[in-house]
N, C-alpha and C positions, 0 to 999 in steps of 0.2 A: 100250305095255303090254300082256303078252298076257291071255288068258282068263283062264288060270288066277290073276294075281295080279288080275282084276278080280274071281274070286268070291272070293277071301281075301279082297281088302279090304272086300268085301261083307258078310262071316263077319265078321269085325271090329268091322266098324260096328255093324252086329244087338249084336252082345254089347256092346258099351260102352255103346249105349242103354238093354239090360235095366237094367246096371248103375247107371247114371245115372238112372233112375226108380226104382229099388229104394231107394235112397240118398234121393230125394226123399220119396220115401213114407216113410219108417220117421222122416225128419228130423220131417215134417207130423204124425206120430203121435204124437211125444215131444212137440209143441209143442201139444197137445188141452188144454183147461182143465180140471188137475186137482182143482176147489173141485165138482163136481155129482158128484151119487151118481144115475146112471144120466138117465130119462128126467123131467128137472124137479124132481129128490129134492133132500130138505135133509137138512142132517146135524144139525140141532139140533130139537127141541121147545116150543115153548111151557110153562113151567112153569102148571098149570091146566088144560092142552088136555086135553079128556074126548073117550074113547072106548073102547074095548071089546073085553075079553078072547075072541081069536077061539080059544085054546088053553087050559086051565086050566092057571092059572101056580101051579106049586109050587113049584120052585125059580128056575125060567125059563119063559116060555114068548111065546106071542107075541100083539099086543097092534095094533088096527088105530088108529090117531091123525093127526091132520091126513093123513087121505085116504091113508096108508101103512102097510105093518105094518112093527114093531120088534120087536126082540127085549125083552124084558122082565123085571122083577122085581119083588117086592112089595117096600116099605119096610121093612116089619116080618118078613117072611118065612112071613107067614100065607098060604095058600094061598086062591085068586079061582081061582072056578068060570069055565068058557067062560060066554060070553055075558054075563057081568056088567060094568055100566059100571064105568069107571077115569078115575083124574083122574093125571095127570101130578105128581109132586113134585120130581123131582130126574133127573139123563142121567148117564153116566157113559160116554163113549166114544159108541159107537153102541146104548148100551142103555138105554133110559128104566127110570125107577123111580117105580112106582106104588102108590094105593091103592085099595081100594073105592070109588068112586062111587055119586053116590044117583040112581036110574033114574028119578026123576021129571021134570029137568030137564037142560038142556045137548043142544048134540047130541052125534050121534053121528059119529066120523071126522074 
């Protein structure tokens, strides 16, 4: 085997190794669990969970409930002020449905 053949074989071997590593990494990413929502997140919020409005909820807004920020809308379309306590009364996909809660009981977030 000549020097040129050895160099060509080494180059081909390196290319094959890179291709194999790329395929293995792609397959590994595809097998990642699809149930989680980031760092320990959840896809549902139990009914009755209390939280508070991080933004005003007119049509939609942001609520902190169950330790996470959620897109939220009020049950009957009434506006809920930022900072007001809310209670979860339903959920549509990743949007929770809330109604104003009393500020004297329960824990926030």
